[in-house]
N, C-alpha and C positions, 0 to 999 in steps of 0.2 A: 327717078321717082320710085320705081319698083324696088331699087336697092334700099332706099330710105325706109320704105314700109317693112322690108325684110328685117332690117336692123331693129326696128321697133318691136317687131314680133318676137325676135330672139331675146331681146332684153326683158320683155314682159314674161315670156316663158321661164327665163332664168330667175326672175324675181319671185314668181309664183312657186317655183321649185324650191328656192331657198327658204321661203316662208313655210312651206309644207314640211321641209326637213327639220326646221327648228321646232315646229309644233310636235312632230313625231319624236324628236330627240328629248324634248322636255317631258313629254308623256312617258317615255321610257325611263328617264331618270327618276321621275316621281314614283313610278311603279317599283323600280329597284330600291329607292329610298324607303318605301313602305315595307318592302321585304326585309331590308336590313334592320329597320326598326323592330320588326316582328322577331327577327332572329336574335337581336341584341338582348332580349329578355332572358336571363339565365335562370334555369331551374336549379335550386340549391337546397341543401338540408341545413337546418339550424336547431339551436336549442337555447332555452332561456337559462341564464346563469343564476344558479341558486346556491347560497352559502352551504357548506357542508363541513363536517368534522374531518380533520386531516392530521394524522399522526406522522409527523415529519421523520423520515429515516434517511440517514446518510449512508450511501453505498461506497465502500472503499476497497482497496486491495491491500493485502498484507502477506506476510511470510511466517510459516511455523518454524520455530527453532527449539532445539533441546533446552531444557531449563539450565543444564550445565553441559558444557562440551569442551573437551581438551584433546590435543594431539599428544599422544604418549611418546616420550623420548627418554633416552638414558642420560643421566647426568655425568656418567663416567664413560671413558672409552674402554673397549675390550671385546672379547669374543663371547657371544651368547652361549651360555652353558646349558640353560634349560628354559622352556616356555611352558607356562602353567595355565594357559587359557585357550578356549576354543573360539574360533571366529564366529561372531554373531551371538555369543552366549552372554548370559547375565553374570556379572561379577559383583562382589561385595566390597565395600570400603575397607581398605587395608590389606586386601588380598594381594599376595605376591604374583605379579603377572609374568615376569621373566627375570632371569638372573644372569649377570655378566660374570665371567670367570674372575675371581678375586684372589687367586693364589699369590700373585705378586704383592698385593696389598697386605695379605696376611704375613708374608715374609717381612715386609717393611715394619709391620706392627710388632712382630717378635723382636726385630732388631732394635726398634725404639723402646721396647719394654726393657731390654737389657741396659740401654743407655739411660733410661729414666731411673732404673734401680741404682746404677752407679752414681748418677747425679744426686739422688736422694741420700745415699750413704755419704757422699762428699759434703753435702749440706749439713748432715747430722754431726760429722766430725768437726766441721768448721765452727758450728755453734758451740760445741764443747770447748774447743780451743779459745773461742772468743770469751766464754765465761771465765777461763783461766788467764785471759789476757795474753794468750800465746800467739794470736793472730790479730790483725787489725780489723776494724769494722768493714773496711773496703774489701778485704779478702773474703769475709763472710758474705757480703752483699753479692760478690761475683759468683760464689758457689750457689747462693740462693737463686740468682738469675739463671744459672745453668740448669737448675732443677725445673724452674718454671718453663723454660724454653723446651725442655724435653717433654714435660707434661702437655704443653700445647701441641707439639708435633704428634704426640700419641693420640690426642683428641682429634686432630685433623685426619689422621689415617683411619681412625674408627668411624668418623663421619663418612669418609669415602667408601669404607666397607659397607656401611648401611645403605649407601646409594647404589651399590652393586645389585641389590635386589629391588626392582622397581615395583611399587605397590599402587593399587587403584586409589585415586584421590577421593572418589565417591562411588556409591553404588550406581550401576547403570548397565548399559549394553555396550559391549565392545565390538568394533567393526572388523574389517578385513585387516590381516597383518601383512607387513611388507618385509619381514625377516624370517629366517629359519635358524635352527640350532646350528652353531658354527659360524654364523655371520659375524663380521666385525662391525661394531656400531660405535658411533661417536655421538656427542650431544646434538649434532646436526642431522642424525639419521631418524626419519619418521618410522615409528613402530606400528601404530594403529591409532584409531580414534575411539574415545570413550564418551558416550552420550547418556545423560539421564533422560529417559523417555517417559517416566511416570508422570512428569509434568512437562508441558510444552508452553513456550512463550509465543505470542503473536505480536509482531511489530508492525505498526501501520502509522500513516501520517494523516492528520486532519487539517483541512484548510483553516487558516487563522480566524476567519470570521465565525467559525463554529467552536473555536477552542474554549470560549468562556462558558459554553453550555455542557461541557463534559468534566466530570470529576473522578477522582480516584475512588474505586469500589463500584463504579457504574458497571452495569452488565451489558455485554455485547453478544451478538450471535454471529455465527459464520458458517460457511460451507466450504468444502474443498473441491478441487477440480476432479478428484477421482471418486467422489461420493455425493449423493444428493442429501444425505443426512445433515441436519442442522445441529450445531453444537453451541454451547454457551461458554463464555469466558469472563473473567473479572479484571478490570483495569487496575493495575497496581503501581504503575510508574509513569511519569510524564516528564519530558524534557523541560528544563527551566526556561528555555527561550525558543522563539520561532526561528526556523531555518530561513536565513535571509535570501537564499537563492531560489527556494521553492515556495516561500511564504506559507509553510505548513508547520504543524507542531507534531513531533514524533511522540507516540504513546506505545505502551506495552501492556498486554493482558496475559493472564495465565489460565490454562485449562487443564483439568485433570485427565490424564491419559493412561490410567492404570490398566484399562482394558486393551491398550495397544492398538487402537483403531487408527490413530493419527500418526503420520510419518513426518519427522523433522525435515525441513527444506521444502515442504509442500506449499504451493500457492493457495491463498485463502481469500474468499470473498467475504468481507466484513460488513455487517449491517449494524449501524450505530443509531439507536433511537434518540431523537431530539424532542423538542417541545411539541405538545398537541395543540393545534389551532382549531378552535370551535367553529369559526365562520370563514373558513378558507374559500377562495374562489378558484375552483379547479376547472380547467378547460381541456378538451381532447387535444392530444399532441398534434394531430393532423390539422387542427385549425390554425396553428401558428405558422407564420411565414418568416424565415430569416431575412433580415435586411442588414445593411452595412453596419449600423451602430446598435443592433439589437434584434428585436422581433416585432412584427405587427400582426394584427388580427382584424378581420372584417366583421362588422356588426350590421344588423338590419335596421334601417331608419326610413320610415315613410315610403316603403317600396324600393329603396335603393341600398346599395352596398356602400358602407362608409368604413374607411380604414383608420385604425387607431394604433399608435405605438404603445407597447406594453413592456413592463418590467416583470420578468419571471423569477421564480425561486426554485424550490425543490420539485421533484417529479416522482411519479410512480411509474408502473409499467406502461400505462396508456394515457396518463393525465399529467398536466403541468400546472403548478400553482402560479397564479398571476398576482403580483404584489401591487402594481400600479397600472392605471390606464383603463380599467374596467370597474363597473359597479354591479351590485346585485340587481337582477332584473334586465340587464342587457341581453339582447338576442344576438348570439354569435353565430356566424356561418361556419359550418363544419365540413362541407364537401364542395368541390368545384372551386375552391378559393384561389387556386394557382392562376386561373385564367381571368379572374375578376380584376376590375380597375375601380378606382375611386369614382363613386357616382353611378356605377352601372346599375340599370334596372334589374331587379331580381324577383323571381317567384319562389317563395320559401315554403318548405315543408317541415313543420316543427316535429321534433322527435319526443320531447318530454310532454306528458299529458297536461301539466299545469300551464303550458305555454300557449293556450288557445288565443290569447290576446297579447301580442308582443308589447313589452314595455318600451317606451321611447326614452 
C-alpha cells in the first residue's frame, strides 16, 4: 500500500514539473520572439526619386598615335657614307637623312652612258641606210630596240642612284638611329623612325549600341595618364562596319599638338558626349545590388522594404541611370541594403527635403 502511494506521489510531482517547465519555456520563447521582432526593424537611409537632367557621357579608352609614322629604311644595299640628322631632331620633307656609297652605281652609269651613245649612233646609221634601202626594216628595228634597251638600263641605274640618298617623306621628328657611318645596310635594315607629332590621332572603339549617336566632326575630350589636363579632338574617320568579335565600332579623332605636350603611344581616357536626357532617374550607385541576371534595388512601401529588379544605363562618378523598374516618386533605400530581405520592416530616414511624405 505504501509503495502504491509513493508511485502516485512521484507521478504527480513529475506532471507538475513538466507543466511548470512548459509554461516557463513558452514564456521564454515569447520573450525572445518579442526581442527578435524588435531587433528585425532595420534603420536605413532613403531618398525620393526625382527626375533630373542628365548629359550622358561615354567613357572609353584609346591610344595616341602620330598623324604619320614610318620606319626609315634604305631601298638599296651598301655602306653608309654620311648621316645628316640628329637623333630626336626635327626634319623637313625632302631633307636627305643619310646616303649610301654609290660609287659602283656611278661606274655602271658611266658604262651604260657609253653603251647608250653607241646604240644611238647605230640607230642613226641604220635609219640612213633604211632610207637608201641599203638595209631591211628588220635590221633597223633591231638597232632601234638596242637603243631603247640601253636607255632603259640607264634610267634604271639613275633611279638606283637617286635611292642612294634617303630623304624624309614628310616633316616630323626623327627618333633614335640604329646605324653608324660605315654600317652596311640592306632594305631589311631599320635605320630610325620618323613621326609627325604636330598632329596626333586618337583611335578608340565605341559599343555598337551607341554608334548611331556619333558622327564625323563630333568633338570629344580626353586626358592622358601622365597629365590631368583635358584636351579636345575632332572625329574625322569611322570604320564602315562593326567588329564582329568585340561588337564595337572603331573611330579616329585628330588633335592639334604643335605645342608638343602630347606623346604618341600614350594611353588616353576618352570622354564622348551623347544625348542629354531631361527627366533621367538617377540613383546612388550604392543603392544597387548585383544579382544573377542584372541588378535590384529596395524601395520603401508601407513601412517595409520591397525589392525591384531594374535595368540600368549610363553612370556618373557616383550615380547610375535607371531605365526600367522605377518611377518618379519612389522612395529608394540607399544604406544598409545588403542585409535587407524582401518584406523586412524598416525605419527610414529621408535625406532629400522634398521627401517628407514618401510616395507609394
